[in-house]
Every structure is written in structure tokens, then in C-alpha cells.
C-alpha positions, 0 to 999 in steps of 0.5 A: 485528466479527461482519460482519468474522467472517464476512465472513473466514469467507466469504472463506477459503471462497473461497480453499479452493475457488480460492486462484488467484482474487484477490478471495478473499485480497485482500479477507480481506486488506484486512477484516483490516487493518480489525481489525488482524491485520497479520499475517494481512493481511500473509500475504494479501497476500504470497500473491497476490504469490506467485501474480502478482510483477506485482500492484502493488495487493497491494505497496501493500497489504501497504507500508500493514501494514508501515508500521503495523508500523513497517516502515517500510523494508519499506513503502517496498521494496513502494511501490517495487515497485508504482510499479516494476510501474504508473509511474501509480500515484500514491497510491503515489506519494503515500505514498512520499513522504510515508515518504520525508519522515517518514524524513527524506529530505525531497526524495526525498519531495517529488519523490514528492508531484509526481509523485503531483500530476503524475498527479492526485492532489489531495491532494498540494497539500496535501502539497507545501504543508505539508512541500517549500515550501522545499526548492524552487527 
């Protein structure tokens, strides 16, 4: 835990020096995720989105936090934004697919898993076999 605390202090100092540089908020947010301080992580990624509304990775990272906080609708919204900004973001398609399946939207979820597979995400194939074989035509 000591190394995480030190990392948080260093990234916080970097933010104090220049709050417009992505690295401080991003890296501190990732550390907060690792120690399960989700509200603080959400704040950091929200700050990044305010700085750059086209930062698809920050939407993706914030979607993880919403998922951990059991706010599936907000997680889905952020995944939608990440994909809207970067249509080639295979991991966002994969996560949106798995979230849709978890929420009972099997057909939508399987479409996203197929997209992730087409974009080269290998793990999507296993998930398609596990969750989508009945829904294929």
C-alpha cells in the first residue's frame, strides 16, 4: 500500500504543477482503481474528460469505475462515448458486449463481441462461443 500512496502523492504533485497534462490525472486515477478508491478515480477521469472531451481512454476507464460501482447504465454510456470517438477501440466493444450480455441484451452484446473479434481482440472469440452460439444465424 505504501507504493500506491507514494504514487498518488507524486501524481498529485504533477497535477499541481500542471493540471492540463493528461498523465497526472490518468495515472493517479489508475492507482485509485487499483486500491478500489473508485470515487476518487472517477473524479480524475471526469477531470480528464473536461480537459479533452475526445479522450476515449478516459471514457473507457471511467466506464470501469461505473461498472465496479454497479452503475451499469453510466458504464454503458461511457463505453458508447469511447466507441463513438474511436470506432476501432476493440476493448471498448468487448466490454460493452459483455455488459450488454450481463444486462440481458444478448443480441446487442453479441454484435459488439463480433466487432471486437473483427478488430483483432482474441478473447472475444471465447466469449462469442460461450454466450452467443445460440443467437447466431
